Every structure is written in C-alpha cells, then in structure tokens.
PDB file with SEQRES, HELIX, SHEET and CRYST1 records, atoms N, CA, C and O in Angstrom:
SEQRES   1 A   75  UNK UNK UNK UNK UNK UNK UNK UNK UNK UNK UNK UNK UNK          
SEQRES   2 A   75  UNK UNK UNK UNK UNK UNK UNK UNK UNK UNK UNK UNK UNK          
SEQRES   3 A   75  UNK UNK UNK UNK UNK UNK UNK UNK UNK UNK UNK UNK UNK          
SEQRES   4 A   75  UNK UNK UNK UNK UNK UNK UNK UNK UNK UNK UNK UNK UNK          
SEQRES   5 A   75  UNK UNK UNK UNK UNK UNK UNK UNK UNK UNK UNK UNK UNK          
SEQRES   6 A   75  UNK UNK UNK UNK UNK UNK UNK UNK UNK UNK                      
HELIX    1 AA1 UNK A   15  UNK A   17  5                                   3    
HELIX    2 AA2 UNK A   28  UNK A   36  1                                   9    
HELIX    3 AA3 UNK A   41  UNK A   48  1                                   8    
HELIX    4 AA4 UNK A   52  UNK A   68  1                                  17    
SHEET    1 AA1 3 UNK A   2  UNK A   5  0                                        
SHEET    2 AA1 3 UNK A   8  UNK A  10 -1                                        
SHEET    3 AA1 3 UNK A  20  UNK A  21 -1                                        
CRYST1    1.000    1.000    1.000  90.00  90.00  90.00 P 1           1          
ATOM      1  N   UNK A   1      -1.827  14.286  -9.234  1.00  0.00           N  
ATOM      2  CA  UNK A   1      -1.500  13.039  -8.540  1.00  0.00           C  
ATOM      3  C   UNK A   1      -2.156  11.900  -9.350  1.00  0.00           C  
ATOM      4  O   UNK A   1      -3.237  11.999  -9.931  1.00  0.00           O  
ATOM      5  N   UNK A   2      -1.385  10.830  -9.318  1.00  0.00           N  
ATOM      6  CA  UNK A   2      -1.875   9.589 -10.043  1.00  0.00           C  
ATOM      7  C   UNK A   2      -1.537   8.297  -9.170  1.00  0.00           C  
ATOM      8  O   UNK A   2      -0.394   8.174  -8.731  1.00  0.00           O  
ATOM      9  N   UNK A   3      -2.437   7.404  -8.931  1.00  0.00           N  
ATOM     10  CA  UNK A   3      -2.272   6.266  -8.170  1.00  0.00           C  
ATOM     11  C   UNK A   3      -1.645   5.195  -9.055  1.00  0.00           C  
ATOM     12  O   UNK A   3      -2.245   4.749 -10.033  1.00  0.00           O  
ATOM     13  N   UNK A   4      -0.482   4.806  -8.711  1.00  0.00           N  
ATOM     14  CA  UNK A   4       0.257   3.871  -9.633  1.00  0.00           C  
ATOM     15  C   UNK A   4       0.147   2.416  -9.086  1.00  0.00           C  
ATOM     16  O   UNK A   4       0.437   1.471  -9.819  1.00  0.00           O  
ATOM     17  N   UNK A   5      -0.241   2.243  -7.889  1.00  0.00           N  
ATOM     18  CA  UNK A   5      -0.488   0.891  -7.182  1.00  0.00           C  
ATOM     19  C   UNK A   5      -1.496   1.254  -6.083  1.00  0.00           C  
ATOM     20  O   UNK A   5      -1.731   2.399  -5.699  1.00  0.00           O  
ATOM     21  N   UNK A   6      -2.020   0.207  -5.663  1.00  0.00           N  
ATOM     22  CA  UNK A   6      -2.974   0.437  -4.484  1.00  0.00           C  
ATOM     23  C   UNK A   6      -2.168   1.017  -3.285  1.00  0.00           C  
ATOM     24  O   UNK A   6      -1.221   0.448  -2.741  1.00  0.00           O  
ATOM     25  N   UNK A   7      -2.702   2.283  -2.939  1.00  0.00           N  
ATOM     26  CA  UNK A   7      -2.133   3.054  -1.769  1.00  0.00           C  
ATOM     27  C   UNK A   7      -0.931   3.843  -2.119  1.00  0.00           C  
ATOM     28  O   UNK A   7      -0.430   4.566  -1.258  1.00  0.00           O  
ATOM     29  N   UNK A   8      -0.382   3.762  -3.408  1.00  0.00           N  
ATOM     30  CA  UNK A   8       0.846   4.400  -3.762  1.00  0.00           C  
ATOM     31  C   UNK A   8       0.502   5.452  -4.812  1.00  0.00           C  
ATOM     32  O   UNK A   8      -0.241   5.154  -5.747  1.00  0.00           O  
ATOM     33  N   UNK A   9       1.025   6.686  -4.684  1.00  0.00           N  
ATOM     34  CA  UNK A   9       0.787   7.664  -5.637  1.00  0.00           C  
ATOM     35  C   UNK A   9       1.982   8.349  -6.132  1.00  0.00           C  
ATOM     36  O   UNK A   9       3.015   8.299  -5.463  1.00  0.00           O  
ATOM     37  N   UNK A  10       1.939   8.965  -7.208  1.00  0.00           N  
ATOM     38  CA  UNK A  10       3.062   9.921  -7.677  1.00  0.00           C  
ATOM     39  C   UNK A  10       2.506  11.312  -8.031  1.00  0.00           C  
ATOM     40  O   UNK A  10       1.426  11.417  -8.613  1.00  0.00           O  
ATOM     41  N   UNK A  11       3.205  12.322  -7.697  1.00  0.00           N  
ATOM     42  CA  UNK A  11       2.860  13.686  -7.825  1.00  0.00           C  
ATOM     43  C   UNK A  11       4.009  14.559  -8.029  1.00  0.00           C  
ATOM     44  O   UNK A  11       4.713  14.868  -7.067  1.00  0.00           O  
ATOM     45  N   UNK A  12       4.262  14.991  -9.240  1.00  0.00           N  
ATOM     46  CA  UNK A  12       5.438  15.821  -9.396  1.00  0.00           C  
ATOM     47  C   UNK A  12       5.649  16.919  -8.405  1.00  0.00           C  
ATOM     48  O   UNK A  12       6.769  17.426  -8.335  1.00  0.00           O  
ATOM     49  N   UNK A  13       4.684  17.334  -7.636  1.00  0.00           N  
ATOM     50  CA  UNK A  13       4.813  18.503  -6.621  1.00  0.00           C  
ATOM     51  C   UNK A  13       5.148  17.826  -5.330  1.00  0.00           C  
ATOM     52  O   UNK A  13       5.454  18.566  -4.396  1.00  0.00           O  
ATOM     53  N   UNK A  14       5.137  16.653  -5.152  1.00  0.00           N  
ATOM     54  CA  UNK A  14       5.509  15.941  -3.845  1.00  0.00           C  
ATOM     55  C   UNK A  14       6.572  15.133  -3.950  1.00  0.00           C  
ATOM     56  O   UNK A  14       6.528  14.167  -4.713  1.00  0.00           O  
ATOM     57  N   UNK A  15       7.612  15.396  -3.242  1.00  0.00           N  
ATOM     58  CA  UNK A  15       8.861  14.588  -3.221  1.00  0.00           C  
ATOM     59  C   UNK A  15       9.361  14.422  -4.708  1.00  0.00           C  
ATOM     60  O   UNK A  15       9.797  13.322  -5.048  1.00  0.00           O  
ATOM     61  N   UNK A  16       9.320  15.390  -5.543  1.00  0.00           N  
ATOM     62  CA  UNK A  16       9.824  15.246  -6.863  1.00  0.00           C  
ATOM     63  C   UNK A  16       9.291  14.105  -7.623  1.00  0.00           C  
ATOM     64  O   UNK A  16       9.998  13.543  -8.460  1.00  0.00           O  
ATOM     65  N   UNK A  17       8.153  13.751  -7.395  1.00  0.00           N  
ATOM     66  CA  UNK A  17       7.418  12.629  -8.126  1.00  0.00           C  
ATOM     67  C   UNK A  17       7.859  11.300  -7.706  1.00  0.00           C  
ATOM     68  O   UNK A  17       7.585  10.348  -8.436  1.00  0.00           O  
ATOM     69  N   UNK A  18       8.495  11.120  -6.642  1.00  0.00           N  
ATOM     70  CA  UNK A  18       8.796   9.833  -6.156  1.00  0.00           C  
ATOM     71  C   UNK A  18       7.432   9.098  -5.612  1.00  0.00           C  
ATOM     72  O   UNK A  18       6.499   9.723  -5.107  1.00  0.00           O  
ATOM     73  N   UNK A  19       7.457   7.855  -5.771  1.00  0.00           N  
ATOM     74  CA  UNK A  19       6.287   7.121  -5.258  1.00  0.00           C  
ATOM     75  C   UNK A  19       6.181   7.320  -3.758  1.00  0.00           C  
ATOM     76  O   UNK A  19       7.163   7.156  -3.033  1.00  0.00           O  
ATOM     77  N   UNK A  20       4.916   7.696  -3.261  1.00  0.00           N  
ATOM     78  CA  UNK A  20       4.677   7.939  -1.925  1.00  0.00           C  
ATOM     79  C   UNK A  20       3.376   7.309  -1.433  1.00  0.00           C  
ATOM     80  O   UNK A  20       2.519   6.918  -2.225  1.00  0.00           O  
ATOM     81  N   UNK A  21       3.254   7.224  -0.165  1.00  0.00           N  
ATOM     82  CA  UNK A  21       1.932   6.676   0.409  1.00  0.00           C  
ATOM     83  C   UNK A  21       0.836   7.704   0.088  1.00  0.00           C  
ATOM     84  O   UNK A  21       0.985   8.915   0.253  1.00  0.00           O  
ATOM     85  N   UNK A  22      -0.272   7.122  -0.381  1.00  0.00           N  
ATOM     86  CA  UNK A  22      -1.353   8.042  -0.735  1.00  0.00           C  
ATOM     87  C   UNK A  22      -1.842   8.780   0.480  1.00  0.00           C  
ATOM     88  O   UNK A  22      -1.941   8.208   1.566  1.00  0.00           O  
ATOM     89  N   UNK A  23      -2.150  10.054   0.304  1.00  0.00           N  
ATOM     90  CA  UNK A  23      -2.585  11.046   1.399  1.00  0.00           C  
ATOM     91  C   UNK A  23      -1.481  11.471   2.274  1.00  0.00           C  
ATOM     92  O   UNK A  23      -1.727  12.068   3.323  1.00  0.00           O  
ATOM     93  N   UNK A  24      -0.217  11.186   1.886  1.00  0.00           N  
ATOM     94  CA  UNK A  24       0.990  11.586   2.783  1.00  0.00           C  
ATOM     95  C   UNK A  24       1.998  12.210   1.804  1.00  0.00           C  
ATOM     96  O   UNK A  24       1.760  12.276   0.598  1.00  0.00           O  
ATOM     97  N   UNK A  25       3.163  12.678   2.379  1.00  0.00           N  
ATOM     98  CA  UNK A  25       4.313  13.025   1.640  1.00  0.00           C  
ATOM     99  C   UNK A  25       5.435  12.055   1.909  1.00  0.00           C  
ATOM    100  O   UNK A  25       6.593  12.390   1.657  1.00  0.00           O  
ATOM    101  N   UNK A  26       5.157  10.899   2.395  1.00  0.00           N  
ATOM    102  CA  UNK A  26       6.113   9.837   2.897  1.00  0.00           C  
ATOM    103  C   UNK A  26       6.504   9.020   1.705  1.00  0.00           C  
ATOM    104  O   UNK A  26       5.612   8.305   1.247  1.00  0.00           O  
ATOM    105  N   UNK A  27       7.697   8.995   1.105  1.00  0.00           N  
ATOM    106  CA  UNK A  27       8.100   8.291  -0.012  1.00  0.00           C  
ATOM    107  C   UNK A  27       8.288   6.693   0.393  1.00  0.00           C  
ATOM    108  O   UNK A  27       8.681   6.370   1.514  1.00  0.00           O  
ATOM    109  N   UNK A  28       7.996   5.823  -0.539  1.00  0.00           N  
ATOM    110  CA  UNK A  28       8.195   4.445  -0.463  1.00  0.00           C  
ATOM    111  C   UNK A  28       9.494   4.017  -0.075  1.00  0.00           C  
ATOM    112  O   UNK A  28       9.660   3.106   0.736  1.00  0.00           O  
ATOM    113  N   UNK A  29      10.578   4.742  -0.712  1.00  0.00           N  
ATOM    114  CA  UNK A  29      12.012   4.374  -0.423  1.00  0.00           C  
ATOM    115  C   UNK A  29      12.344   4.748   1.102  1.00  0.00           C  
ATOM    116  O   UNK A  29      13.197   4.085   1.693  1.00  0.00           O  
ATOM    117  N   UNK A  30      11.804   5.610   1.628  1.00  0.00           N  
ATOM    118  CA  UNK A  30      11.932   6.040   3.006  1.00  0.00           C  
ATOM    119  C   UNK A  30      11.582   4.979   3.959  1.00  0.00           C  
ATOM    120  O   UNK A  30      12.357   4.576   4.826  1.00  0.00           O  
ATOM    121  N   UNK A  31      10.322   4.515   3.762  1.00  0.00           N  
ATOM    122  CA  UNK A  31       9.821   3.329   4.543  1.00  0.00           C  
ATOM    123  C   UNK A  31      10.663   2.201   4.364  1.00  0.00           C  
ATOM    124  O   UNK A  31      11.029   1.627   5.389  1.00  0.00           O  
ATOM    125  N   UNK A  32      11.058   1.751   3.221  1.00  0.00           N  
ATOM    126  CA  UNK A  32      11.936   0.593   3.008  1.00  0.00           C  
ATOM    127  C   UNK A  32      13.310   0.802   3.686  1.00  0.00           C  
ATOM    128  O   UNK A  32      13.857  -0.114   4.302  1.00  0.00           O  
ATOM    129  N   UNK A  33      13.773   1.851   3.575  1.00  0.00           N  
ATOM    130  CA  UNK A  33      15.060   2.212   4.347  1.00  0.00           C  
ATOM    131  C   UNK A  33      15.058   2.122   5.728  1.00  0.00           C  
ATOM    132  O   UNK A  33      16.050   1.691   6.316  1.00  0.00           O  
ATOM    133  N   UNK A  34      13.888   2.539   6.417  1.00  0.00           N  
ATOM    134  CA  UNK A  34      13.788   2.564   7.724  1.00  0.00           C  
ATOM    135  C   UNK A  34      13.603   1.065   8.257  1.00  0.00           C  
ATOM    136  O   UNK A  34      14.201   0.661   9.254  1.00  0.00           O  
ATOM    137  N   UNK A  35      12.746   0.298   7.528  1.00  0.00           N  
ATOM    138  CA  UNK A  35      12.633  -1.070   7.921  1.00  0.00           C  
ATOM    139  C   UNK A  35      13.873  -1.763   7.696  1.00  0.00           C  
ATOM    140  O   UNK A  35      14.242  -2.579   8.540  1.00  0.00           O  
ATOM    141  N   UNK A  36      14.585  -1.539   6.640  1.00  0.00           N  
ATOM    142  CA  UNK A  36      15.936  -2.255   6.365  1.00  0.00           C  
ATOM    143  C   UNK A  36      16.969  -1.792   7.443  1.00  0.00           C  
ATOM    144  O   UNK A  36      17.949  -2.494   7.692  1.00  0.00           O  
ATOM    145  N   UNK A  37      16.777  -0.785   7.983  1.00  0.00           N  
ATOM    146  CA  UNK A  37      17.725  -0.197   9.001  1.00  0.00           C  
ATOM    147  C   UNK A  37      17.442  -0.804  10.305  1.00  0.00           C  
ATOM    148  O   UNK A  37      18.271  -0.645  11.202  1.00  0.00           O  
ATOM    149  N   UNK A  38      16.307  -1.524  10.536  1.00  0.00           N  
ATOM    150  CA  UNK A  38      16.009  -2.085  11.857  1.00  0.00           C  
ATOM    151  C   UNK A  38      14.771  -1.639  12.564  1.00  0.00           C  
ATOM    152  O   UNK A  38      14.379  -2.226  13.572  1.00  0.00           O  
ATOM    153  N   UNK A  39      14.105  -0.537  12.015  1.00  0.00           N  
ATOM    154  CA  UNK A  39      12.875  -0.071  12.670  1.00  0.00           C  
ATOM    155  C   UNK A  39      11.798  -1.091  12.429  1.00  0.00           C  
ATOM    156  O   UNK A  39      11.650  -1.721  11.381  1.00  0.00           O  
ATOM    157  N   UNK A  40      11.026  -1.188  13.564  1.00  0.00           N  
ATOM    158  CA  UNK A  40       9.755  -2.054  13.497  1.00  0.00           C  
ATOM    159  C   UNK A  40       8.673  -1.352  12.716  1.00  0.00           C  
ATOM    160  O   UNK A  40       8.748  -0.159  12.421  1.00  0.00           O  
ATOM    161  N   UNK A  41       7.599  -2.187  12.371  1.00  0.00           N  
ATOM    162  CA  UNK A  41       6.467  -1.495  11.688  1.00  0.00           C  
ATOM    163  C   UNK A  41       5.907  -0.431  12.627  1.00  0.00           C  
ATOM    164  O   UNK A  41       5.589   0.688  12.225  1.00  0.00           O  
ATOM    165  N   UNK A  42       5.800  -0.825  13.889  1.00  0.00           N  
ATOM    166  CA  UNK A  42       5.182   0.181  14.865  1.00  0.00           C  
ATOM    167  C   UNK A  42       6.097   1.428  14.996  1.00  0.00           C  
ATOM    168  O   UNK A  42       5.538   2.513  15.151  1.00  0.00           O  
ATOM    169  N   UNK A  43       7.347   1.379  14.951  1.00  0.00           N  
ATOM    170  CA  UNK A  43       8.230   2.486  15.096  1.00  0.00           C  
ATOM    171  C   UNK A  43       7.984   3.438  13.865  1.00  0.00           C  
ATOM    172  O   UNK A  43       7.825   4.641  14.074  1.00  0.00           O  
ATOM    173  N   UNK A  44       7.949   2.941  12.623  1.00  0.00           N  
ATOM    174  CA  UNK A  44       7.730   3.567  11.399  1.00  0.00           C  
ATOM    175  C   UNK A  44       6.326   4.169  11.433  1.00  0.00           C  
ATOM    176  O   UNK A  44       6.183   5.320  11.022  1.00  0.00           O  
ATOM    177  N   UNK A  45       5.359   3.533  11.856  1.00  0.00           N  
ATOM    178  CA  UNK A  45       3.985   3.916  11.901  1.00  0.00           C  
ATOM    179  C   UNK A  45       3.829   5.107  12.815  1.00  0.00           C  
ATOM    180  O   UNK A  45       3.135   6.082  12.526  1.00  0.00           O  
ATOM    181  N   UNK A  46       4.528   4.973  13.957  1.00  0.00           N  
ATOM    182  CA  UNK A  46       4.446   6.157  14.977  1.00  0.00           C  
ATOM    183  C   UNK A  46       5.221   7.318  14.412  1.00  0.00           C  
ATOM    184  O   UNK A  46       4.707   8.436  14.457  1.00  0.00           O  
ATOM    185  N   UNK A  47       6.331   7.160  13.920  1.00  0.00           N  
ATOM    186  CA  UNK A  47       7.215   8.332  13.513  1.00  0.00           C  
ATOM    187  C   UNK A  47       6.622   9.046  12.346  1.00  0.00           C  
ATOM    188  O   UNK A  47       6.770  10.266  12.271  1.00  0.00           O  
ATOM    189  N   UNK A  48       5.904   8.336  11.349  1.00  0.00           N  
ATOM    190  CA  UNK A  48       5.408   8.970  10.177  1.00  0.00           C  
ATOM    191  C   UNK A  48       3.857   9.074  10.124  1.00  0.00           C  
ATOM    192  O   UNK A  48       3.288   9.540   9.138  1.00  0.00           O  
ATOM    193  N   UNK A  49       3.240   8.653  11.148  1.00  0.00           N  
ATOM    194  CA  UNK A  49       1.755   8.698  11.271  1.00  0.00           C  
ATOM    195  C   UNK A  49       1.111   7.924  10.180  1.00  0.00           C  
ATOM    196  O   UNK A  49       0.213   8.416   9.498  1.00  0.00           O  
ATOM    197  N   UNK A  50       1.594   6.624   9.993  1.00  0.00           N  
ATOM    198  CA  UNK A  50       1.049   5.711   9.029  1.00  0.00           C  
ATOM    199  C   UNK A  50       0.257   4.558   9.674  1.00  0.00           C  
ATOM    200  O   UNK A  50       0.348   4.309  10.876  1.00  0.00           O  
ATOM    201  N   UNK A  51      -0.499   3.889   8.849  1.00  0.00           N  
ATOM    202  CA  UNK A  51      -1.158   2.696   9.347  1.00  0.00           C  
ATOM    203  C   UNK A  51      -0.393   1.530   8.786  1.00  0.00           C  
ATOM    204  O   UNK A  51       0.382   1.720   7.849  1.00  0.00           O  
ATOM    205  N   UNK A  52      -0.574   0.266   9.333  1.00  0.00           N  
ATOM    206  CA  UNK A  52       0.077  -0.831   8.948  1.00  0.00           C  
ATOM    207  C   UNK A  52      -0.234  -1.082   7.435  1.00  0.00           C  
ATOM    208  O   UNK A  52       0.668  -1.494   6.705  1.00  0.00           O  
ATOM    209  N   UNK A  53      -1.447  -0.853   6.962  1.00  0.00           N  
ATOM    210  CA  UNK A  53      -1.736  -1.041   5.530  1.00  0.00           C  
ATOM    211  C   UNK A  53      -0.862  -0.064   4.636  1.00  0.00           C  
ATOM    212  O   UNK A  53      -0.648  -0.387   3.467  1.00  0.00           O  
ATOM    213  N   UNK A  54      -0.391   1.024   5.103  1.00  0.00           N  
ATOM    214  CA  UNK A  54       0.478   1.836   4.415  1.00  0.00           C  
ATOM    215  C   UNK A  54       1.824   1.138   4.111  1.00  0.00           C  
ATOM    216  O   UNK A  54       2.294   1.088   2.974  1.00  0.00           O  
ATOM    217  N   UNK A  55       2.396   0.615   5.177  1.00  0.00           N  
ATOM    218  CA  UNK A  55       3.560   0.012   5.054  1.00  0.00           C  
ATOM    219  C   UNK A  55       3.615  -1.261   4.258  1.00  0.00           C  
ATOM    220  O   UNK A  55       4.616  -1.561   3.607  1.00  0.00           O  
ATOM    221  N   UNK A  56       2.434  -2.082   4.317  1.00  0.00           N  
ATOM    222  CA  UNK A  56       2.275  -3.178   3.591  1.00  0.00           C  
ATOM    223  C   UNK A  56       2.179  -2.805   2.057  1.00  0.00           C  
ATOM    224  O   UNK A  56       2.589  -3.561   1.176  1.00  0.00           O  
ATOM    225  N   UNK A  57       1.572  -1.515   1.805  1.00  0.00           N  
ATOM    226  CA  UNK A  57       1.435  -1.130   0.417  1.00  0.00           C  
ATOM    227  C   UNK A  57       2.767  -0.809  -0.127  1.00  0.00           C  
ATOM    228  O   UNK A  57       3.060  -1.096  -1.288  1.00  0.00           O  
ATOM    229  N   UNK A  58       3.622  -0.192   0.724  1.00  0.00           N  
ATOM    230  CA  UNK A  58       4.996   0.134   0.185  1.00  0.00           C  
ATOM    231  C   UNK A  58       5.808  -1.190  -0.078  1.00  0.00           C  
ATOM    232  O   UNK A  58       6.556  -1.298  -1.050  1.00  0.00           O  
ATOM    233  N   UNK A  59       5.629  -2.119   0.783  1.00  0.00           N  
ATOM    234  CA  UNK A  59       6.383  -3.500   0.464  1.00  0.00           C  
ATOM    235  C   UNK A  59       5.762  -4.202  -0.714  1.00  0.00           C  
ATOM    236  O   UNK A  59       6.511  -4.818  -1.472  1.00  0.00           O  
ATOM    237  N   UNK A  60       4.474  -4.170  -0.941  1.00  0.00           N  
ATOM    238  CA  UNK A  60       3.898  -4.726  -2.200  1.00  0.00           C  
ATOM    239  C   UNK A  60       4.416  -3.968  -3.506  1.00  0.00           C  
ATOM    240  O   UNK A  60       4.784  -4.557  -4.522  1.00  0.00           O  
ATOM    241  N   UNK A  61       4.400  -2.771  -3.365  1.00  0.00           N  
ATOM    242  CA  UNK A  61       4.991  -1.956  -4.563  1.00  0.00           C  
ATOM    243  C   UNK A  61       6.357  -2.360  -4.862  1.00  0.00           C  
ATOM    244  O   UNK A  61       6.643  -2.737  -5.998  1.00  0.00           O  
ATOM    245  N   UNK A  62       7.290  -2.308  -3.858  1.00  0.00           N  
ATOM    246  CA  UNK A  62       8.600  -2.740  -3.974  1.00  0.00           C  
ATOM    247  C   UNK A  62       8.765  -4.177  -4.522  1.00  0.00           C  
ATOM    248  O   UNK A  62       9.578  -4.441  -5.408  1.00  0.00           O  
ATOM    249  N   UNK A  63       7.986  -5.054  -3.972  1.00  0.00           N  
ATOM    250  CA  UNK A  63       8.196  -6.477  -4.291  1.00  0.00           C  
ATOM    251  C   UNK A  63       7.762  -6.623  -5.824  1.00  0.00           C  
ATOM    252  O   UNK A  63       8.424  -7.348  -6.567  1.00  0.00           O  
ATOM    253  N   UNK A  64       6.746  -5.991  -6.247  1.00  0.00           N  
ATOM    254  CA  UNK A  64       6.200  -6.093  -7.623  1.00  0.00           C  
ATOM    255  C   UNK A  64       7.374  -5.468  -8.574  1.00  0.00           C  
ATOM    256  O   UNK A  64       7.659  -6.059  -9.616  1.00  0.00           O  
ATOM    257  N   UNK A  65       7.959  -4.429  -8.252  1.00  0.00           N  
ATOM    258  CA  UNK A  65       8.959  -3.900  -9.036  1.00  0.00           C  
ATOM    259  C   UNK A  65      10.144  -4.847  -9.177  1.00  0.00           C  
ATOM    260  O   UNK A  65      10.648  -5.062 -10.279  1.00  0.00           O  
ATOM    261  N   UNK A  66      10.600  -5.430  -8.016  1.00  0.00           N  
ATOM    262  CA  UNK A  66      11.738  -6.267  -7.995  1.00  0.00           C  
ATOM    263  C   UNK A  66      11.459  -7.636  -8.690  1.00  0.00           C  
ATOM    264  O   UNK A  66      12.384  -8.264  -9.204  1.00  0.00           O  
ATOM    265  N   UNK A  67      10.268  -8.060  -8.699  1.00  0.00           N  
ATOM    266  CA  UNK A  67       9.857  -9.194  -9.317  1.00  0.00           C  
ATOM    267  C   UNK A  67       9.923  -9.111 -10.820  1.00  0.00           C  
ATOM    268  O   UNK A  67      10.093 -10.133 -11.486  1.00  0.00           O  
ATOM    269  N   UNK A  68       9.794  -7.949 -11.359  1.00  0.00           N  
ATOM    270  CA  UNK A  68       9.893  -7.646 -12.838  1.00  0.00           C  
ATOM    271  C   UNK A  68      11.314  -7.174 -13.254  1.00  0.00           C  
ATOM    272  O   UNK A  68      11.624  -7.005 -14.433  1.00  0.00           O  
ATOM    273  N   UNK A  69      12.137  -6.976 -12.235  1.00  0.00           N  
ATOM    274  CA  UNK A  69      13.538  -6.563 -12.713  1.00  0.00           C  
ATOM    275  C   UNK A  69      14.336  -7.532 -13.458  1.00  0.00           C  
ATOM    276  O   UNK A  69      14.402  -8.707 -13.095  1.00  0.00           O  
ATOM    277  N   UNK A  70      14.951  -7.081 -14.495  1.00  0.00           N  
ATOM    278  CA  UNK A  70      15.863  -7.916 -15.366  1.00  0.00           C  
ATOM    279  C   UNK A  70      17.336  -7.599 -15.040  1.00  0.00           C  
ATOM    280  O   UNK A  70      17.742  -6.439 -14.968  1.00  0.00           O  
ATOM    281  N   UNK A  71      18.096  -8.647 -14.850  1.00  0.00           N  
ATOM    282  CA  UNK A  71      19.495  -8.461 -14.535  1.00  0.00           C  
ATOM    283  C   UNK A  71      20.249  -9.079 -15.744  1.00  0.00           C  
ATOM    284  O   UNK A  71      19.997 -10.213 -16.150  1.00  0.00           O  
ATOM    285  N   UNK A  72      21.181  -8.274 -16.294  1.00  0.00           N  
ATOM    286  CA  UNK A  72      21.980  -8.654 -17.340  1.00  0.00           C  
ATOM    287  C   UNK A  72      23.377  -8.788 -17.032  1.00  0.00           C  
ATOM    288  O   UNK A  72      24.023  -7.780 -16.747  1.00  0.00           O  
ATOM    289  N   UNK A  73      23.931  -9.957 -17.058  1.00  0.00           N  
ATOM    290  CA  UNK A  73      25.422 -10.108 -16.781  1.00  0.00           C  
ATOM    291  C   UNK A  73      26.274  -9.453 -17.819  1.00  0.00           C  
ATOM    292  O   UNK A  73      26.019  -9.534 -19.021  1.00  0.00           O  
ATOM    293  N   UNK A  74      27.283  -8.808 -17.329  1.00  0.00           N  
ATOM    294  CA  UNK A  74      28.307  -8.142 -18.290  1.00  0.00           C  
ATOM    295  C   UNK A  74      29.573  -8.927 -18.119  1.00  0.00           C  
ATOM    296  O   UNK A  74      29.951  -9.229 -16.987  1.00  0.00           O  
ATOM    297  N   UNK A  75      30.232  -9.265 -19.170  1.00  0.00           N  
ATOM    298  CA  UNK A  75      31.607  -9.707 -19.069  1.00  0.00           C  
ATOM    299  C   UNK A  75      31.666 -11.161 -18.746  1.00  0.00           C  
ATOM    300  O   UNK A  75      32.755 -11.721 -18.620  1.00  0.00           O  
TER     301      UNK A  75                                                      
END                                                                             
C-alpha cells in the first residue's frame, strides 16, 4: 500500500489498485459518482462509514488531477 495523496492510497490487492480512502476499500471514483448522483456528504458518510475528511480528501485528489489535465483539440 502506498499513500499517493493525503488520505488516499493505492494497493494492487484492493480494488485493482484504484485510488481509495486510506483504511478502507472505498475507491475515490465511487465517492465522486455518489456525490455527482445527488447523494449528500451525510448519506455517503453513513452508507460507506466515512468521515467528512475522507470525502474532502477524495475531492482534493480529484481536483488536483483535473487541475493538471491537458486537453488537446483534434481537427
């Protein structure tokens, strides 16, 4: 297991190495999808036994990756 960002780890034995919340098997993309689908922080926290800090860590991780994303126009 390797921490790749505060509160976010990857482990090839957990969720096929997808970034997940440290100390859980909950992947970052699942949290983002649930929030994008309309769930509240409280609902996600309750359903996956997470703290608000875990959700914020997932959002920070996603934000950092999107911030550095490069888009190349084709055609």
